[in-house]
CHARMM-style PDB file with segment names, atoms N, HN, CA, C and O in Angstrom:
ATOM      1  N   UNK     1      11.172   1.416   8.311  1.00  0.00      PROA
ATOM      2  CA  UNK     1      10.151   2.397   7.473  1.00  0.00      PROA
ATOM      3  C   UNK     1       9.134   1.343   6.842  1.00  0.00      PROA
ATOM      4  O   UNK     1       7.996   1.748   6.605  1.00  0.00      PROA
ATOM      5  N   UNK     2       9.365   0.408   6.638  1.00  0.00      PROA
ATOM      6  HN  UNK     2      10.289   0.078   6.830  1.00  0.00      PROA
ATOM      7  CA  UNK     2       8.425  -0.565   6.045  1.00  0.00      PROA
ATOM      8  C   UNK     2       7.239  -0.738   7.424  1.00  0.00      PROA
ATOM      9  O   UNK     2       6.049  -0.527   7.188  1.00  0.00      PROA
ATOM     10  N   UNK     3       7.576  -1.030   8.468  1.00  0.00      PROA
ATOM     11  HN  UNK     3       8.542  -1.201   8.660  1.00  0.00      PROA
ATOM     12  CA  UNK     3       6.620  -0.928   9.349  1.00  0.00      PROA
ATOM     13  C   UNK     3       5.559   0.439   9.649  1.00  0.00      PROA
ATOM     14  O   UNK     3       4.344   0.566   9.802  1.00  0.00      PROA
ATOM     15  N   UNK     4       6.538   1.203   9.639  1.00  0.00      PROA
ATOM     16  HN  UNK     4       7.525   1.100   9.514  1.00  0.00      PROA
ATOM     17  CA  UNK     4       5.765   2.493   9.595  1.00  0.00      PROA
ATOM     18  C   UNK     4       4.699   2.858   8.519  1.00  0.00      PROA
ATOM     19  O   UNK     4       3.703   3.467   8.910  1.00  0.00      PROA
ATOM     20  N   UNK     5       4.819   2.531   7.155  1.00  0.00      PROA
ATOM     21  HN  UNK     5       5.628   2.036   6.837  1.00  0.00      PROA
ATOM     22  CA  UNK     5       4.342   2.413   6.039  1.00  0.00      PROA
ATOM     23  C   UNK     5       3.047   1.782   6.310  1.00  0.00      PROA
ATOM     24  O   UNK     5       2.000   2.416   6.182  1.00  0.00      PROA
ATOM     25  N   UNK     6       3.089   0.235   6.776  1.00  0.00      PROA
ATOM     26  HN  UNK     6       3.939  -0.280   6.880  1.00  0.00      PROA
ATOM     27  CA  UNK     6       2.000  -0.318   6.990  1.00  0.00      PROA
ATOM     28  C   UNK     6       1.033   0.158   8.177  1.00  0.00      PROA
ATOM     29  O   UNK     6      -0.169  -0.103   8.221  1.00  0.00      PROA
ATOM     30  N   UNK     7       1.634   0.782   8.983  1.00  0.00      PROA
ATOM     31  HN  UNK     7       2.610   0.994   8.947  1.00  0.00      PROA
ATOM     32  CA  UNK     7       0.968   1.386   9.971  1.00  0.00      PROA
ATOM     33  C   UNK     7       0.209   2.893   9.453  1.00  0.00      PROA
ATOM     34  O   UNK     7      -0.790   3.332  10.024  1.00  0.00      PROA
ATOM     35  N   UNK     8       0.710   3.418   8.563  1.00  0.00      PROA
ATOM     36  HN  UNK     8       1.521   3.061   8.099  1.00  0.00      PROA
ATOM     37  CA  UNK     8      -0.011   4.496   8.053  1.00  0.00      PROA
ATOM     38  C   UNK     8      -1.133   4.074   7.006  1.00  0.00      PROA
ATOM     39  O   UNK     8      -2.286   4.484   7.139  1.00  0.00      PROA
ATOM     40  N   UNK     9      -0.717   3.155   5.854  1.00  0.00      PROA
ATOM     41  HN  UNK     9       0.220   2.821   5.746  1.00  0.00      PROA
ATOM     42  CA  UNK     9      -1.760   2.595   5.149  1.00  0.00      PROA
ATOM     43  C   UNK     9      -2.786   2.016   5.796  1.00  0.00      PROA
ATOM     44  O   UNK     9      -3.908   2.254   5.350  1.00  0.00      PROA
ATOM     45  N   UNK    10      -2.663   1.155   6.947  1.00  0.00      PROA
ATOM     46  HN  UNK    10      -1.751   0.961   7.309  1.00  0.00      PROA
ATOM     47  CA  UNK    10      -3.929   0.852   7.520  1.00  0.00      PROA
ATOM     48  C   UNK    10      -4.587   1.900   8.487  1.00  0.00      PROA
ATOM     49  O   UNK    10      -5.730   1.567   8.801  1.00  0.00      PROA
ATOM     50  N   UNK    11      -4.240   2.858   8.935  1.00  0.00      PROA
ATOM     51  HN  UNK    11      -3.311   3.129   8.680  1.00  0.00      PROA
ATOM     52  CA  UNK    11      -4.606   4.306   9.617  1.00  0.00      PROA
ATOM     53  C   UNK    11      -5.755   4.985   8.345  1.00  0.00      PROA
ATOM     54  O   UNK    11      -6.882   5.374   8.655  1.00  0.00      PROA
ATOM     55  N   UNK    12      -5.227   5.027   6.934  1.00  0.00      PROA
ATOM     56  HN  UNK    12      -4.312   4.711   6.682  1.00  0.00      PROA
ATOM     57  CA  UNK    12      -5.643   5.857   6.150  1.00  0.00      PROA
ATOM     58  C   UNK    12      -6.665   5.012   5.018  1.00  0.00      PROA
ATOM     59  O   UNK    12      -7.342   5.566   4.151  1.00  0.00      PROA
ATOM     60  N   UNK    13      -6.580   3.448   5.287  1.00  0.00      PROA
ATOM     61  HN  UNK    13      -6.031   2.998   5.991  1.00  0.00      PROA
ATOM     62  CA  UNK    13      -7.292   2.927   4.383  1.00  0.00      PROA
ATOM     63  C   UNK    13      -8.950   3.061   4.009  1.00  0.00      PROA
ATOM     64  O   UNK    13      -9.554   2.412   3.155  1.00  0.00      PROA
ATOM     65  N   UNK    14      -9.540   4.194   4.993  1.00  0.00      PROA
ATOM     66  HN  UNK    14      -9.050   4.721   5.687  1.00  0.00      PROA
ATOM     67  CA  UNK    14     -10.935   4.276   4.758  1.00  0.00      PROA
ATOM     68  C   UNK    14     -10.930   5.348   3.722  1.00  0.00      PROA
ATOM     69  O   UNK    14     -12.055   5.481   3.240  1.00  0.00      PROA
ATOM     70  N   UNK    15     -10.087   6.114   3.244  1.00  0.00      PROA
ATOM     71  HN  UNK    15      -9.173   6.006   3.635  1.00  0.00      PROA
ATOM     72  CA  UNK    15     -10.193   7.095   2.472  1.00  0.00      PROA
ATOM     73  C   UNK    15      -9.214   6.689   1.021  1.00  0.00      PROA
ATOM     74  O   UNK    15      -7.986   6.770   0.980  1.00  0.00      PROA
ATOM     75  N   UNK    16      -9.856   6.370   0.210  1.00  0.00      PROA
ATOM     76  HN  UNK    16     -10.853   6.304   0.243  1.00  0.00      PROA
ATOM     77  CA  UNK    16      -8.820   5.767  -0.979  1.00  0.00      PROA
ATOM     78  C   UNK    16      -7.980   6.639  -1.673  1.00  0.00      PROA
ATOM     79  O   UNK    16      -6.936   6.223  -2.176  1.00  0.00      PROA
ATOM     80  N   UNK    17      -8.360   7.916  -1.762  1.00  0.00      PROA
ATOM     81  HN  UNK    17      -9.208   8.254  -1.354  1.00  0.00      PROA
ATOM     82  CA  UNK    17      -7.507   8.678  -2.567  1.00  0.00      PROA
ATOM     83  C   UNK    17      -5.940   8.940  -1.404  1.00  0.00      PROA
ATOM     84  O   UNK    17      -4.754   9.059  -1.710  1.00  0.00      PROA
ATOM     85  N   UNK    18      -6.412   8.946  -0.468  1.00  0.00      PROA
ATOM     86  HN  UNK    18      -7.376   8.850  -0.219  1.00  0.00      PROA
ATOM     87  CA  UNK    18      -5.399   9.356   0.718  1.00  0.00      PROA
ATOM     88  C   UNK    18      -4.390   7.892   0.849  1.00  0.00      PROA
ATOM     89  O   UNK    18      -3.169   7.754   0.920  1.00  0.00      PROA
ATOM     90  N   UNK    19      -5.371   7.045   0.842  1.00  0.00      PROA
ATOM     91  HN  UNK    19      -6.363   7.157   0.784  1.00  0.00      PROA
ATOM     92  CA  UNK    19      -4.583   5.611   0.784  1.00  0.00      PROA
ATOM     93  C   UNK    19      -3.783   5.565  -0.168  1.00  0.00      PROA
ATOM     94  O   UNK    19      -2.629   5.226   0.095  1.00  0.00      PROA
ATOM     95  N   UNK    20      -4.086   5.839  -1.346  1.00  0.00      PROA
ATOM     96  HN  UNK    20      -5.023   6.114  -1.560  1.00  0.00      PROA
ATOM     97  CA  UNK    20      -3.149   5.877  -2.812  1.00  0.00      PROA
ATOM     98  C   UNK    20      -1.766   6.685  -2.599  1.00  0.00      PROA
ATOM     99  O   UNK    20      -0.619   6.253  -2.713  1.00  0.00      PROA
ATOM    100  N   UNK    21      -2.191   7.939  -2.270  1.00  0.00      PROA
ATOM    101  HN  UNK    21      -3.123   8.290  -2.178  1.00  0.00      PROA
ATOM    102  CA  UNK    21      -1.043   8.784  -2.051  1.00  0.00      PROA
ATOM    103  C   UNK    21      -0.004   8.113  -1.005  1.00  0.00      PROA
ATOM    104  O   UNK    21       1.127   7.803  -1.382  1.00  0.00      PROA
ATOM    105  N   UNK    22      -0.369   7.936   0.115  1.00  0.00      PROA
ATOM    106  HN  UNK    22      -1.287   8.188   0.421  1.00  0.00      PROA
ATOM    107  CA  UNK    22       0.615   7.329   1.295  1.00  0.00      PROA
ATOM    108  C   UNK    22       1.491   5.952   0.580  1.00  0.00      PROA
ATOM    109  O   UNK    22       2.682   5.704   0.774  1.00  0.00      PROA
ATOM    110  N   UNK    23       0.470   5.107  -0.345  1.00  0.00      PROA
ATOM    111  HN  UNK    23      -0.497   5.308  -0.503  1.00  0.00      PROA
ATOM    112  CA  UNK    23       1.367   3.837  -0.780  1.00  0.00      PROA
ATOM    113  C   UNK    23       2.396   4.412  -1.986  1.00  0.00      PROA
ATOM    114  O   UNK    23       3.425   3.791  -2.253  1.00  0.00      PROA
ATOM    115  N   UNK    24       2.130   5.306  -2.492  1.00  0.00      PROA
ATOM    116  HN  UNK    24       1.295   5.810  -2.274  1.00  0.00      PROA
ATOM    117  CA  UNK    24       3.104   5.687  -3.720  1.00  0.00      PROA
ATOM    118  C   UNK    24       4.144   6.214  -2.687  1.00  0.00      PROA
ATOM    119  O   UNK    24       5.276   5.798  -2.937  1.00  0.00      PROA
ATOM    120  N   UNK    25       4.063   6.994  -1.628  1.00  0.00      PROA
ATOM    121  HN  UNK    25       3.144   7.332  -1.425  1.00  0.00      PROA
ATOM    122  CA  UNK    25       5.275   7.982  -0.797  1.00  0.00      PROA
ATOM    123  C   UNK    25       6.112   6.138  -0.018  1.00  0.00      PROA
ATOM    124  O   UNK    25       7.284   6.086   0.353  1.00  0.00      PROA
ATOM    125  N   UNK    26       5.362   5.187   0.023  1.00  0.00      PROA
ATOM    126  HN  UNK    26       4.409   5.229  -0.279  1.00  0.00      PROA
ATOM    127  CA  UNK    26       6.156   4.417   0.778  1.00  0.00      PROA
ATOM    128  C   UNK    26       6.787   3.831  -0.225  1.00  0.00      PROA
ATOM    129  O   UNK    26       7.879   3.383   0.124  1.00  0.00      PROA
ATOM    130  N   UNK    27       6.483   3.637  -1.500  1.00  0.00      PROA
ATOM    131  HN  UNK    27       5.596   4.001  -1.784  1.00  0.00      PROA
ATOM    132  CA  UNK    27       6.661   2.603  -2.816  1.00  0.00      PROA
ATOM    133  C   UNK    27       8.245   3.549  -3.003  1.00  0.00      PROA
ATOM    134  O   UNK    27       9.369   3.052  -2.929  1.00  0.00      PROA
ATOM    135  N   UNK    28       7.930   4.943  -3.246  1.00  0.00      PROA
ATOM    136  HN  UNK    28       7.018   5.347  -3.307  1.00  0.00      PROA
ATOM    137  CA  UNK    28       9.447   5.519  -3.585  1.00  0.00      PROA
ATOM    138  C   UNK    28      10.504   5.681  -2.613  1.00  0.00      PROA
ATOM    139  O   UNK    28      11.641   6.038  -2.921  1.00  0.00      PROA
ATOM    140  N   UNK    29      10.035   5.355  -1.164  1.00  0.00      PROA
ATOM    141  HN  UNK    29       9.112   5.065  -0.914  1.00  0.00      PROA
ATOM    142  CA  UNK    29      10.884   5.682  -0.140  1.00  0.00      PROA
ATOM    143  C   UNK    29      11.473   4.268   0.312  1.00  0.00      PROA
ATOM    144  O   UNK    29      12.446   4.303   1.065  1.00  0.00      PROA
ATOM    145  N   UNK    30      10.937   2.949  -0.107  1.00  0.00      PROA
ATOM    146  HN  UNK    30      10.147   2.921  -0.719  1.00  0.00      PROA
ATOM    147  CA  UNK    30      11.329   1.790   0.550  1.00  0.00      PROA
ATOM    148  C   UNK    30      12.446   1.170  -0.337  1.00  0.00      PROA
ATOM    149  O   UNK    30      12.649   1.534  -1.496  1.00  0.00      PROA
ATOM    150  N   UNK    31      13.123   0.243   0.279  1.00  0.00      PROA
ATOM    151  HN  UNK    31      12.958  -0.053   1.220  1.00  0.00      PROA
ATOM    152  CA  UNK    31      14.047  -0.261  -0.372  1.00  0.00      PROA
ATOM    153  C   UNK    31      13.258  -1.642  -1.322  1.00  0.00      PROA
ATOM    154  O   UNK    31      12.221  -2.112  -0.854  1.00  0.00      PROA
ATOM    155  N   UNK    32      13.762  -2.154  -2.492  1.00  0.00      PROA
ATOM    156  HN  UNK    32      14.604  -1.772  -2.872  1.00  0.00      PROA
ATOM    157  CA  UNK    32      12.700  -2.940  -3.694  1.00  0.00      PROA
ATOM    158  C   UNK    32      12.646  -4.099  -2.995  1.00  0.00      PROA
ATOM    159  O   UNK    32      11.755  -4.792  -3.485  1.00  0.00      PROA
ATOM    160  N   UNK    33      13.198  -4.665  -2.043  1.00  0.00      PROA
ATOM    161  HN  UNK    33      13.922  -4.102  -1.645  1.00  0.00      PROA
ATOM    162  CA  UNK    33      12.792  -5.823  -0.840  1.00  0.00      PROA
ATOM    163  C   UNK    33      11.730  -5.641  -0.271  1.00  0.00      PROA
ATOM    164  O   UNK    33      10.859  -6.494  -0.100  1.00  0.00      PROA
ATOM    165  N   UNK    34      11.702  -4.390   0.111  1.00  0.00      PROA
ATOM    166  HN  UNK    34      12.410  -3.697  -0.029  1.00  0.00      PROA
ATOM    167  CA  UNK    34      10.668  -4.001   1.137  1.00  0.00      PROA
ATOM    168  C   UNK    34       9.564  -3.732   0.504  1.00  0.00      PROA
ATOM    169  O   UNK    34       8.538  -4.136   1.052  1.00  0.00      PROA
ATOM    170  N   UNK    35       9.439  -3.093  -0.626  1.00  0.00      PROA
ATOM    171  HN  UNK    35      10.272  -2.764  -1.072  1.00  0.00      PROA
ATOM    172  CA  UNK    35       8.458  -2.934  -1.588  1.00  0.00      PROA
ATOM    173  C   UNK    35       7.642  -4.445  -1.991  1.00  0.00      PROA
ATOM    174  O   UNK    35       6.420  -4.592  -2.017  1.00  0.00      PROA
ATOM    175  N   UNK    36       8.535  -5.350  -2.249  1.00  0.00      PROA
ATOM    176  HN  UNK    36       9.527  -5.231  -2.228  1.00  0.00      PROA
ATOM    177  CA  UNK    36       7.671  -6.700  -2.168  1.00  0.00      PROA
ATOM    178  C   UNK    36       7.138  -7.162  -1.053  1.00  0.00      PROA
ATOM    179  O   UNK    36       6.098  -7.821  -1.061  1.00  0.00      PROA
ATOM    180  N   UNK    37       7.714  -6.903  -0.111  1.00  0.00      PROA
ATOM    181  HN  UNK    37       8.558  -6.367  -0.104  1.00  0.00      PROA
ATOM    182  CA  UNK    37       6.970  -7.461   1.310  1.00  0.00      PROA
ATOM    183  C   UNK    37       5.741  -6.639   1.378  1.00  0.00      PROA
ATOM    184  O   UNK    37       4.701  -7.251   1.624  1.00  0.00      PROA
ATOM    185  N   UNK    38       5.676  -5.330   1.198  1.00  0.00      PROA
ATOM    186  HN  UNK    38       6.520  -4.833   0.997  1.00  0.00      PROA
ATOM    187  CA  UNK    38       4.726  -4.273   1.260  1.00  0.00      PROA
ATOM    188  C   UNK    38       3.725  -4.694   0.449  1.00  0.00      PROA
ATOM    189  O   UNK    38       2.639  -4.781   1.024  1.00  0.00      PROA
ATOM    190  N   UNK    39       3.740  -5.042  -0.941  1.00  0.00      PROA
ATOM    191  HN  UNK    39       4.621  -4.971  -1.408  1.00  0.00      PROA
ATOM    192  CA  UNK    39       2.827  -5.390  -1.922  1.00  0.00      PROA
ATOM    193  C   UNK    39       2.052  -6.793  -1.397  1.00  0.00      PROA
ATOM    194  O   UNK    39       0.829  -6.907  -1.485  1.00  0.00      PROA
ATOM    195  N   UNK    40       2.918  -7.842  -0.841  1.00  0.00      PROA
ATOM    196  HN  UNK    40       3.911  -7.749  -0.769  1.00  0.00      PROA
ATOM    197  CA  UNK    40       1.918  -8.941  -0.360  1.00  0.00      PROA
ATOM    198  C   UNK    40       1.396  -8.467   0.767  1.00  0.00      PROA
ATOM    199  O   UNK    40       0.194  -8.732   0.778  1.00  0.00      PROA
ATOM    200  N   UNK    41       1.798  -7.771   1.919  1.00  0.00      PROA
ATOM    201  HN  UNK    41       2.774  -7.555   1.910  1.00  0.00      PROA
ATOM    202  CA  UNK    41       1.120  -7.387   2.794  1.00  0.00      PROA
ATOM    203  C   UNK    41      -0.269  -6.668   2.187  1.00  0.00      PROA
ATOM    204  O   UNK    41      -1.379  -7.190   2.300  1.00  0.00      PROA
ATOM    205  N   UNK    42      -0.090  -5.728   1.700  1.00  0.00      PROA
ATOM    206  HN  UNK    42       0.811  -5.304   1.608  1.00  0.00      PROA
ATOM    207  CA  UNK    42      -1.617  -5.096   0.941  1.00  0.00      PROA
ATOM    208  C   UNK    42      -2.274  -5.566   0.321  1.00  0.00      PROA
ATOM    209  O   UNK    42      -3.358  -5.009   0.147  1.00  0.00      PROA
ATOM    210  N   UNK    43      -1.975  -6.974  -0.431  1.00  0.00      PROA
ATOM    211  HN  UNK    43      -1.095  -7.426  -0.289  1.00  0.00      PROA
ATOM    212  CA  UNK    43      -2.811  -7.881  -0.931  1.00  0.00      PROA
ATOM    213  C   UNK    43      -3.643  -8.391   0.202  1.00  0.00      PROA
ATOM    214  O   UNK    43      -4.872  -8.353   0.152  1.00  0.00      PROA
ATOM    215  N   UNK    44      -2.945  -8.894   1.281  1.00  0.00      PROA
ATOM    216  HN  UNK    44      -1.946  -8.925   1.322  1.00  0.00      PROA
ATOM    217  CA  UNK    44      -3.286  -9.627   2.144  1.00  0.00      PROA
ATOM    218  C   UNK    44      -4.392  -9.135   3.073  1.00  0.00      PROA
ATOM    219  O   UNK    44      -5.322  -9.741   3.605  1.00  0.00      PROA
ATOM    220  N   UNK    45      -3.907  -7.492   3.119  1.00  0.00      PROA
ATOM    221  HN  UNK    45      -3.152  -7.000   2.687  1.00  0.00      PROA
ATOM    222  CA  UNK    45      -4.714  -6.962   4.051  1.00  0.00      PROA
ATOM    223  C   UNK    45      -5.873  -6.024   3.280  1.00  0.00      PROA
ATOM    224  O   UNK    45      -6.930  -5.684   3.812  1.00  0.00      PROA
ATOM    225  N   UNK    46      -5.592  -5.789   2.359  1.00  0.00      PROA
ATOM    226  HN  UNK    46      -4.733  -6.066   1.927  1.00  0.00      PROA
ATOM    227  CA  UNK    46      -6.854  -4.943   1.177  1.00  0.00      PROA
ATOM    228  C   UNK    46      -7.466  -5.509  -0.041  1.00  0.00      PROA
ATOM    229  O   UNK    46      -8.322  -4.968  -0.742  1.00  0.00      PROA
ATOM    230  N   UNK    47      -6.810  -6.898  -0.237  1.00  0.00      PROA
ATOM    231  HN  UNK    47      -6.115  -7.337   0.332  1.00  0.00      PROA
ATOM    232  CA  UNK    47      -7.032  -7.308  -1.727  1.00  0.00      PROA
ATOM    233  C   UNK    47      -8.536  -7.848  -1.855  1.00  0.00      PROA
ATOM    234  O   UNK    47      -9.005  -8.283  -2.906  1.00  0.00      PROA
ATOM    235  N   UNK    48      -9.242  -7.759  -0.609  1.00  0.00      PROA
ATOM    236  HN  UNK    48      -8.860  -7.405   0.245  1.00  0.00      PROA
ATOM    237  CA  UNK    48     -10.452  -8.170  -0.726  1.00  0.00      PROA
ATOM    238  C   UNK    48     -11.885  -7.247  -1.292  1.00  0.00      PROA
ATOM    239  O   UNK    48     -12.975  -7.599  -1.743  1.00  0.00      PROA
ATOM    240  N   UNK    49     -11.186  -5.772  -0.981  1.00  0.00      PROA
ATOM    241  HN  UNK    49     -10.300  -5.486  -0.615  1.00  0.00      PROA
ATOM    242  CA  UNK    49     -12.040  -4.719  -1.331  1.00  0.00      PROA
ATOM    243  C   UNK    49     -11.492  -4.176  -2.830  1.00  0.00      PROA
ATOM    244  O   UNK    49     -10.336  -3.983  -3.205  1.00  0.00      PROA
ATOM    245  N   UNK    50     -12.798  -4.000  -3.555  1.00  0.00      PROA
ATOM    246  HN  UNK    50     -13.737  -4.156  -3.250  1.00  0.00      PROA
ATOM    247  CA  UNK    50     -12.218  -3.831  -5.129  1.00  0.00      PROA
ATOM    248  C   UNK    50     -11.723  -2.185  -5.587  1.00  0.00      PROA
ATOM    249  O   UNK    50     -11.091  -1.808  -6.573  1.00  0.00      PROA
ATOM    250  N   UNK    51     -12.271  -1.453  -4.487  1.00  0.00      PROA
ATOM    251  HN  UNK    51     -12.785  -1.760  -3.686  1.00  0.00      PROA
ATOM    252  CA  UNK    51     -11.526  -0.332  -4.936  1.00  0.00      PROA
ATOM    253  C   UNK    51     -10.095  -0.195  -4.644  1.00  0.00      PROA
ATOM    254  O   UNK    51      -9.358   0.611  -5.212  1.00  0.00      PROA
ATOM    255  N   UNK    52      -9.665  -1.189  -3.543  1.00  0.00      PROA
ATOM    256  HN  UNK    52     -10.263  -1.844  -3.082  1.00  0.00      PROA
ATOM    257  CA  UNK    52      -8.415  -1.267  -2.994  1.00  0.00      PROA
ATOM    258  C   UNK    52      -7.419  -1.981  -3.651  1.00  0.00      PROA
ATOM    259  O   UNK    52      -6.216  -1.809  -3.457  1.00  0.00      PROA
ATOM    260  N   UNK    53      -7.929  -2.819  -4.460  1.00  0.00      PROA
ATOM    261  HN  UNK    53      -8.907  -2.959  -4.617  1.00  0.00      PROA
ATOM    262  CA  UNK    53      -7.379  -3.890  -5.585  1.00  0.00      PROA
ATOM    263  C   UNK    53      -7.195  -2.853  -6.930  1.00  0.00      PROA
ATOM    264  O   UNK    53      -6.137  -2.963  -7.550  1.00  0.00      PROA
ATOM    265  N   UNK    54      -8.026  -2.019  -7.319  1.00  0.00      PROA
ATOM    266  HN  UNK    54      -8.886  -1.930  -6.816  1.00  0.00      PROA
ATOM    267  CA  UNK    54      -7.597  -1.166  -8.371  1.00  0.00      PROA
ATOM    268  C   UNK    54      -6.675  -0.464  -7.812  1.00  0.00      PROA
ATOM    269  O   UNK    54      -5.682  -0.843  -8.433  1.00  0.00      PROA
ATOM    270  N   UNK    55      -6.286   0.374  -6.993  1.00  0.00      PROA
ATOM    271  HN  UNK    55      -7.093   0.682  -6.488  1.00  0.00      PROA
ATOM    272  CA  UNK    55      -5.223   0.954  -6.312  1.00  0.00      PROA
ATOM    273  C   UNK    55      -4.110   0.395  -6.272  1.00  0.00      PROA
ATOM    274  O   UNK    55      -3.107   1.082  -6.465  1.00  0.00      PROA
ATOM    275  N   UNK    56      -3.999  -0.985  -6.013  1.00  0.00      PROA
ATOM    276  HN  UNK    56      -4.814  -1.544  -5.856  1.00  0.00      PROA
ATOM    277  CA  UNK    56      -2.751  -1.848  -5.756  1.00  0.00      PROA
ATOM    278  C   UNK    56      -2.387  -2.242  -7.199  1.00  0.00      PROA
ATOM    279  O   UNK    56      -1.164  -2.307  -7.322  1.00  0.00      PROA
ATOM    280  N   UNK    57      -2.917  -2.466  -8.090  1.00  0.00      PROA
ATOM    281  HN  UNK    57      -3.911  -2.413  -7.989  1.00  0.00      PROA
ATOM    282  CA  UNK    57      -2.877  -2.789  -9.326  1.00  0.00      PROA
ATOM    283  C   UNK    57      -2.392  -1.594 -10.215  1.00  0.00      PROA
ATOM    284  O   UNK    57      -1.671  -1.776 -11.196  1.00  0.00      PROA
ATOM    285  N   UNK    58      -2.773  -0.524  -9.868  1.00  0.00      PROA
ATOM    286  HN  UNK    58      -3.359  -0.376  -9.071  1.00  0.00      PROA
ATOM    287  CA  UNK    58      -1.982   0.644 -10.616  1.00  0.00      PROA
ATOM    288  C   UNK    58      -0.885   1.004 -10.106  1.00  0.00      PROA
ATOM    289  O   UNK    58      -0.122   1.761 -10.706  1.00  0.00      PROA
ATOM    290  N   UNK    59      -0.582   0.432  -8.701  1.00  0.00      PROA
ATOM    291  HN  UNK    59      -1.202  -0.183  -8.212  1.00  0.00      PROA
ATOM    292  CA  UNK    59       0.765   1.172  -8.035  1.00  0.00      PROA
ATOM    293  C   UNK    59       1.951   0.081  -8.077  1.00  0.00      PROA
ATOM    294  O   UNK    59       3.145   0.321  -8.257  1.00  0.00      PROA
ATOM    295  N   UNK    60       1.370  -1.119  -7.878  1.00  0.00      PROA
ATOM    296  HN  UNK    60       0.400  -1.314  -7.732  1.00  0.00      PROA
ATOM    297  CA  UNK    60       2.345  -2.202  -7.940  1.00  0.00      PROA
ATOM    298  C   UNK    60       2.234  -3.189  -9.076  1.00  0.00      PROA
ATOM    299  O   UNK    60       1.523  -4.194  -9.096  1.00  0.00      PROA
ATOM    300  N   UNK    61       3.228  -2.654 -10.230  1.00  0.00      PROA
ATOM    301  HN  UNK    61       3.806  -1.838 -10.214  1.00  0.00      PROA
ATOM    302  CA  UNK    61       3.527  -2.830 -11.596  1.00  0.00      PROA
ATOM    303  C   UNK    61       4.103  -4.190 -11.606  1.00  0.00      PROA
ATOM    304  OT1 UNK    61       4.488  -4.690 -12.663  1.00  0.00      PROA
TER     305      UNK     61
END
């Protein structure tokens, strides 16, 4: 499921609203250790973009 979530987030990253929606779905459906991996991956992939940073900060508390 983690691999699938990464794939989806990569594909929808151009649309911030859709990205946040898919990120929330991933967080809800993944195991806690997978959420930690997803968080690291998201910051590596999307942390350079200010809009993505705001989304990540909002959703990874």
